[in-house]
Backbone as XML, in Angstrom:
<?xml version="1.0"?>
<chain id="A" units="angstrom">
  <residue number="1" name="UNK">
    <atom name="N" x="-1.251" y="29.960" z="-13.431"/>
    <atom name="CA" x="-0.625" y="28.618" z="-13.630"/>
    <atom name="C" x="-0.861" y="27.760" z="-12.410"/>
  </residue>
  <residue number="2" name="UNK">
    <atom name="N" x="-0.620" y="28.273" z="-11.199"/>
    <atom name="CA" x="-0.840" y="27.448" z="-9.970"/>
    <atom name="C" x="-2.270" y="27.019" z="-9.909"/>
  </residue>
  <residue number="3" name="UNK">
    <atom name="N" x="-3.223" y="27.888" z="-10.273"/>
    <atom name="CA" x="-4.620" y="27.539" z="-10.139"/>
    <atom name="C" x="-4.960" y="26.390" z="-11.093"/>
  </residue>
  <residue number="4" name="UNK">
    <atom name="N" x="-4.361" y="26.391" z="-12.290"/>
    <atom name="CA" x="-4.567" y="25.314" z="-13.222"/>
    <atom name="C" x="-4.062" y="24.054" z="-12.709"/>
  </residue>
  <residue number="5" name="UNK">
    <atom name="N" x="-2.908" y="23.986" z="-12.081"/>
    <atom name="CA" x="-2.295" y="22.812" z="-11.444"/>
    <atom name="C" x="-3.139" y="22.245" z="-10.346"/>
  </residue>
  <residue number="6" name="UNK">
    <atom name="N" x="-3.630" y="23.171" z="-9.504"/>
    <atom name="CA" x="-4.585" y="22.830" z="-8.402"/>
    <atom name="C" x="-5.844" y="22.223" z="-8.843"/>
  </residue>
  <residue number="7" name="UNK">
    <atom name="N" x="-6.413" y="22.823" z="-9.907"/>
    <atom name="CA" x="-7.580" y="22.293" z="-10.461"/>
    <atom name="C" x="-7.346" y="20.921" z="-11.045"/>
  </residue>
  <residue number="8" name="UNK">
    <atom name="N" x="-6.281" y="20.792" z="-11.739"/>
    <atom name="CA" x="-5.939" y="19.466" z="-12.356"/>
    <atom name="C" x="-5.764" y="18.404" z="-11.275"/>
  </residue>
  <residue number="9" name="UNK">
    <atom name="N" x="-5.026" y="18.707" z="-10.136"/>
    <atom name="CA" x="-4.829" y="17.744" z="-9.042"/>
    <atom name="C" x="-6.181" y="17.464" z="-8.362"/>
  </residue>
  <residue number="10" name="UNK">
    <atom name="N" x="-7.027" y="18.475" z="-8.261"/>
    <atom name="CA" x="-8.322" y="18.265" z="-7.647"/>
    <atom name="C" x="-9.196" y="17.317" z="-8.434"/>
  </residue>
  <residue number="11" name="UNK">
    <atom name="N" x="-9.153" y="17.400" z="-9.807"/>
    <atom name="CA" x="-9.824" y="16.534" z="-10.680"/>
    <atom name="C" x="-9.374" y="15.114" z="-10.602"/>
  </residue>
  <residue number="12" name="UNK">
    <atom name="N" x="-7.964" y="15.071" z="-10.513"/>
    <atom name="CA" x="-7.303" y="13.763" z="-10.418"/>
    <atom name="C" x="-7.732" y="13.103" z="-9.161"/>
  </residue>
  <residue number="13" name="UNK">
    <atom name="N" x="-7.703" y="13.810" z="-8.071"/>
    <atom name="CA" x="-8.111" y="13.218" z="-6.794"/>
    <atom name="C" x="-9.540" y="12.795" z="-6.774"/>
  </residue>
  <residue number="14" name="UNK">
    <atom name="N" x="-10.405" y="13.559" z="-7.431"/>
    <atom name="CA" x="-11.845" y="13.144" z="-7.553"/>
    <atom name="C" x="-11.935" y="11.876" z="-8.317"/>
  </residue>
  <residue number="15" name="UNK">
    <atom name="N" x="-11.231" y="11.731" z="-9.491"/>
    <atom name="CA" x="-11.310" y="10.491" z="-10.230"/>
    <atom name="C" x="-10.839" y="9.295" z="-9.397"/>
  </residue>
  <residue number="16" name="UNK">
    <atom name="N" x="-9.794" y="9.459" z="-8.685"/>
    <atom name="CA" x="-9.312" y="8.291" z="-7.886"/>
    <atom name="C" x="-10.330" y="7.966" z="-6.787"/>
  </residue>
  <residue number="17" name="UNK">
    <atom name="N" x="-10.825" y="9.016" z="-6.160"/>
    <atom name="CA" x="-11.869" y="8.800" z="-5.109"/>
    <atom name="C" x="-13.072" y="8.121" z="-5.637"/>
  </residue>
  <residue number="18" name="UNK">
    <atom name="N" x="-13.527" y="8.546" z="-6.758"/>
    <atom name="CA" x="-14.782" y="8.029" z="-7.428"/>
    <atom name="C" x="-14.578" y="6.481" z="-7.602"/>
  </residue>
  <residue number="19" name="UNK">
    <atom name="N" x="-13.457" y="6.118" z="-8.172"/>
    <atom name="CA" x="-13.160" y="4.656" z="-8.560"/>
    <atom name="C" x="-13.031" y="3.855" z="-7.263"/>
  </residue>
  <residue number="20" name="UNK">
    <atom name="N" x="-12.246" y="4.338" z="-6.251"/>
    <atom name="CA" x="-12.137" y="3.622" z="-4.992"/>
    <atom name="C" x="-13.446" y="3.452" z="-4.217"/>
  </residue>
  <residue number="21" name="UNK">
    <atom name="N" x="-14.203" y="4.566" z="-4.274"/>
    <atom name="CA" x="-15.491" y="4.507" z="-3.554"/>
    <atom name="C" x="-16.398" y="3.437" z="-4.221"/>
  </residue>
  <residue number="22" name="UNK">
    <atom name="N" x="-16.381" y="3.332" z="-5.518"/>
    <atom name="CA" x="-17.188" y="2.331" z="-6.174"/>
    <atom name="C" x="-16.800" y="0.970" z="-5.751"/>
  </residue>
  <residue number="23" name="UNK">
    <atom name="N" x="-15.518" y="0.781" z="-5.536"/>
    <atom name="CA" x="-14.962" y="-0.512" z="-5.056"/>
    <atom name="C" x="-15.444" y="-0.828" z="-3.677"/>
  </residue>
  <residue number="24" name="UNK">
    <atom name="N" x="-15.380" y="0.251" z="-2.862"/>
    <atom name="CA" x="-15.794" y="0.012" z="-1.496"/>
    <atom name="C" x="-17.245" y="-0.349" z="-1.344"/>
  </residue>
  <residue number="25" name="UNK">
    <atom name="N" x="-18.070" y="0.310" z="-2.086"/>
    <atom name="CA" x="-19.447" y="-0.059" z="-2.155"/>
    <atom name="C" x="-19.770" y="-1.478" z="-2.606"/>
  </residue>
  <residue number="26" name="UNK">
    <atom name="N" x="-19.034" y="-1.782" z="-3.706"/>
    <atom name="CA" x="-19.241" y="-3.124" z="-4.206"/>
    <atom name="C" x="-18.680" y="-4.243" z="-3.292"/>
  </residue>
  <residue number="27" name="UNK">
    <atom name="N" x="-17.625" y="-3.975" z="-2.529"/>
    <atom name="CA" x="-17.109" y="-4.925" z="-1.531"/>
    <atom name="C" x="-18.189" y="-5.082" z="-0.380"/>
  </residue>
  <residue number="28" name="UNK">
    <atom name="N" x="-18.785" y="-4.055" z="-0.019"/>
    <atom name="CA" x="-19.818" y="-4.224" z="0.989"/>
    <atom name="C" x="-21.006" y="-5.096" z="0.561"/>
  </residue>
  <residue number="29" name="UNK">
    <atom name="N" x="-21.415" y="-4.916" z="-0.650"/>
    <atom name="CA" x="-22.438" y="-5.708" z="-1.288"/>
    <atom name="C" x="-21.968" y="-7.182" z="-1.399"/>
  </residue>
  <residue number="30" name="UNK">
    <atom name="N" x="-20.758" y="-7.400" z="-1.845"/>
    <atom name="CA" x="-20.224" y="-8.725" z="-2.013"/>
    <atom name="C" x="-20.231" y="-9.428" z="-0.558"/>
  </residue>
  <residue number="31" name="UNK">
    <atom name="N" x="-19.765" y="-8.768" z="0.457"/>
    <atom name="CA" x="-19.783" y="-9.361" z="1.809"/>
    <atom name="C" x="-21.191" y="-9.810" z="2.178"/>
  </residue>
  <residue number="32" name="UNK">
    <atom name="N" x="-22.134" y="-8.842" z="2.106"/>
    <atom name="CA" x="-23.451" y="-9.073" z="2.524"/>
    <atom name="C" x="-24.108" y="-10.205" z="1.668"/>
  </residue>
  <residue number="33" name="UNK">
    <atom name="N" x="-23.900" y="-10.292" z="0.380"/>
    <atom name="CA" x="-24.490" y="-11.218" z="-0.455"/>
    <atom name="C" x="-23.904" y="-12.545" z="-0.239"/>
  </residue>
  <residue number="34" name="UNK">
    <atom name="N" x="-22.574" y="-12.641" z="0.058"/>
    <atom name="CA" x="-22.005" y="-13.963" z="0.316"/>
    <atom name="C" x="-22.533" y="-14.496" z="1.643"/>
  </residue>
  <residue number="35" name="UNK">
    <atom name="N" x="-22.630" y="-13.707" z="2.654"/>
    <atom name="CA" x="-23.154" y="-14.181" z="3.884"/>
    <atom name="C" x="-24.611" y="-14.632" z="3.715"/>
  </residue>
  <residue number="36" name="UNK">
    <atom name="N" x="-25.345" y="-13.987" z="2.907"/>
    <atom name="CA" x="-26.760" y="-14.405" z="2.597"/>
    <atom name="C" x="-26.933" y="-15.410" z="1.599"/>
  </residue>
  <residue number="37" name="UNK">
    <atom name="N" x="-25.779" y="-15.885" z="1.046"/>
    <atom name="CA" x="-25.783" y="-16.944" z="-0.023"/>
    <atom name="C" x="-26.583" y="-16.471" z="-1.290"/>
  </residue>
  <residue number="38" name="UNK">
    <atom name="N" x="-26.388" y="-15.260" z="-1.637"/>
    <atom name="CA" x="-26.960" y="-14.720" z="-2.812"/>
    <atom name="C" x="-25.847" y="-14.562" z="-3.865"/>
  </residue>
  <residue number="39" name="UNK">
    <atom name="N" x="-25.510" y="-15.676" z="-4.412"/>
    <atom name="CA" x="-24.248" y="-15.771" z="-5.237"/>
    <atom name="C" x="-24.389" y="-15.018" z="-6.605"/>
  </residue>
  <residue number="40" name="UNK">
    <atom name="N" x="-25.577" y="-14.893" z="-7.048"/>
    <atom name="CA" x="-25.740" y="-14.183" z="-8.303"/>
    <atom name="C" x="-25.348" y="-12.686" z="-8.152"/>
  </residue>
  <residue number="41" name="UNK">
    <atom name="N" x="-25.816" y="-12.095" z="-7.034"/>
    <atom name="CA" x="-25.502" y="-10.743" z="-6.732"/>
    <atom name="C" x="-23.936" y="-10.620" z="-6.450"/>
  </residue>
  <residue number="42" name="UNK">
    <atom name="N" x="-23.418" y="-11.551" z="-5.736"/>
    <atom name="CA" x="-21.945" y="-11.575" z="-5.430"/>
    <atom name="C" x="-21.145" y="-11.620" z="-6.745"/>
  </residue>
  <residue number="43" name="UNK">
    <atom name="N" x="-21.529" y="-12.451" z="-7.677"/>
    <atom name="CA" x="-20.802" y="-12.615" z="-8.903"/>
    <atom name="C" x="-20.806" y="-11.262" z="-9.642"/>
  </residue>
  <residue number="44" name="UNK">
    <atom name="N" x="-21.987" y="-10.612" z="-9.786"/>
    <atom name="CA" x="-22.125" y="-9.344" z="-10.464"/>
    <atom name="C" x="-21.248" y="-8.360" z="-9.885"/>
  </residue>
  <residue number="45" name="UNK">
    <atom name="N" x="-21.217" y="-8.253" z="-8.484"/>
    <atom name="CA" x="-20.395" y="-7.222" z="-7.810"/>
    <atom name="C" x="-18.914" y="-7.580" z="-7.964"/>
  </residue>
  <residue number="46" name="UNK">
    <atom name="N" x="-18.542" y="-8.822" z="-7.837"/>
    <atom name="CA" x="-17.112" y="-9.241" z="-8.056"/>
    <atom name="C" x="-16.635" y="-8.763" z="-9.435"/>
  </residue>
  <residue number="47" name="UNK">
    <atom name="N" x="-17.433" y="-9.005" z="-10.459"/>
    <atom name="CA" x="-17.037" y="-8.642" z="-11.819"/>
    <atom name="C" x="-16.916" y="-7.105" z="-11.863"/>
  </residue>
  <residue number="48" name="UNK">
    <atom name="N" x="-17.762" y="-6.379" z="-11.193"/>
    <atom name="CA" x="-17.642" y="-4.886" z="-11.210"/>
    <atom name="C" x="-16.305" y="-4.430" z="-10.551"/>
  </residue>
  <residue number="49" name="UNK">
    <atom name="N" x="-15.944" y="-5.060" z="-9.443"/>
    <atom name="CA" x="-14.628" y="-4.727" z="-8.851"/>
    <atom name="C" x="-13.508" y="-5.044" z="-9.705"/>
  </residue>
  <residue number="50" name="UNK">
    <atom name="N" x="-13.551" y="-6.224" z="-10.432"/>
    <atom name="CA" x="-12.495" y="-6.492" z="-11.390"/>
    <atom name="C" x="-12.372" y="-5.473" z="-12.475"/>
  </residue>
  <residue number="51" name="UNK">
    <atom name="N" x="-13.539" y="-5.128" z="-12.955"/>
    <atom name="CA" x="-13.596" y="-4.039" z="-14.040"/>
    <atom name="C" x="-12.940" y="-2.745" z="-13.488"/>
  </residue>
  <residue number="52" name="UNK">
    <atom name="N" x="-13.267" y="-2.365" z="-12.336"/>
    <atom name="CA" x="-12.723" y="-1.125" z="-11.730"/>
    <atom name="C" x="-11.215" y="-1.259" z="-11.589"/>
  </residue>
  <residue number="53" name="UNK">
    <atom name="N" x="-10.813" y="-2.376" z="-11.050"/>
    <atom name="CA" x="-9.317" y="-2.566" z="-10.943"/>
    <atom name="C" x="-8.603" y="-2.515" z="-12.257"/>
  </residue>
  <residue number="54" name="UNK">
    <atom name="N" x="-9.204" y="-3.106" z="-13.257"/>
    <atom name="CA" x="-8.585" y="-3.055" z="-14.611"/>
    <atom name="C" x="-8.517" y="-1.569" z="-15.133"/>
  </residue>
  <residue number="55" name="UNK">
    <atom name="N" x="-9.547" y="-0.752" z="-14.856"/>
    <atom name="CA" x="-9.540" y="0.652" z="-15.244"/>
    <atom name="C" x="-8.390" y="1.347" z="-14.573"/>
  </residue>
  <residue number="56" name="UNK">
    <atom name="N" x="-8.269" y="1.020" z="-13.225"/>
    <atom name="CA" x="-7.238" y="1.737" z="-12.438"/>
    <atom name="C" x="-5.836" y="1.298" z="-12.919"/>
  </residue>
  <residue number="57" name="UNK">
    <atom name="N" x="-5.599" y="0.038" z="-13.254"/>
    <atom name="CA" x="-4.334" y="-0.476" z="-13.816"/>
    <atom name="C" x="-4.004" y="0.249" z="-15.108"/>
  </residue>
  <residue number="58" name="UNK">
    <atom name="N" x="-5.009" y="0.320" z="-15.946"/>
    <atom name="CA" x="-4.857" y="0.913" z="-17.331"/>
    <atom name="C" x="-4.489" y="2.420" z="-17.160"/>
  </residue>
  <residue number="59" name="UNK">
    <atom name="N" x="-5.215" y="3.068" z="-16.308"/>
    <atom name="CA" x="-4.938" y="4.487" z="-16.094"/>
    <atom name="C" x="-3.481" y="4.667" z="-15.546"/>
  </residue>
  <residue number="60" name="UNK">
    <atom name="N" x="-3.068" y="3.798" z="-14.620"/>
    <atom name="CA" x="-1.708" y="3.900" z="-14.088"/>
    <atom name="C" x="-0.585" y="3.736" z="-15.167"/>
  </residue>
  <residue number="61" name="UNK">
    <atom name="N" x="-0.842" y="2.762" z="-16.055"/>
    <atom name="CA" x="0.033" y="2.451" z="-17.055"/>
    <atom name="C" x="0.122" y="3.575" z="-18.138"/>
  </residue>
  <residue number="62" name="UNK">
    <atom name="N" x="-0.947" y="4.244" z="-18.339"/>
    <atom name="CA" x="-0.921" y="5.398" z="-19.322"/>
    <atom name="C" x="-0.751" y="6.709" z="-18.595"/>
  </residue>
  <residue number="63" name="UNK">
    <atom name="N" x="-0.510" y="6.690" z="-17.313"/>
    <atom name="CA" x="-0.252" y="7.940" z="-16.502"/>
    <atom name="C" x="-1.439" y="8.867" z="-16.613"/>
  </residue>
  <residue number="64" name="UNK">
    <atom name="N" x="-2.646" y="8.267" z="-16.658"/>
    <atom name="CA" x="-3.931" y="9.045" z="-16.781"/>
    <atom name="C" x="-4.476" y="9.369" z="-15.362"/>
  </residue>
  <residue number="65" name="UNK">
    <atom name="N" x="-3.956" y="8.679" z="-14.374"/>
    <atom name="CA" x="-4.560" y="8.832" z="-13.049"/>
    <atom name="C" x="-3.993" y="10.065" z="-12.482"/>
  </residue>
</chain>
């Protein structure tokens, strides 16, 4: 039983890490593209971060995270 709980918590931590890492990567691209005035790239990445945040909010509300 303890192993199942540990496996479940490991999977949960991985899901959280995956989502947050995606946001970190996108924020780096956003910064670089804004500095370089590449607004099309910025907009795409900003939308990606918004999507990731919505997924996180939805997961929190459904206790899926």
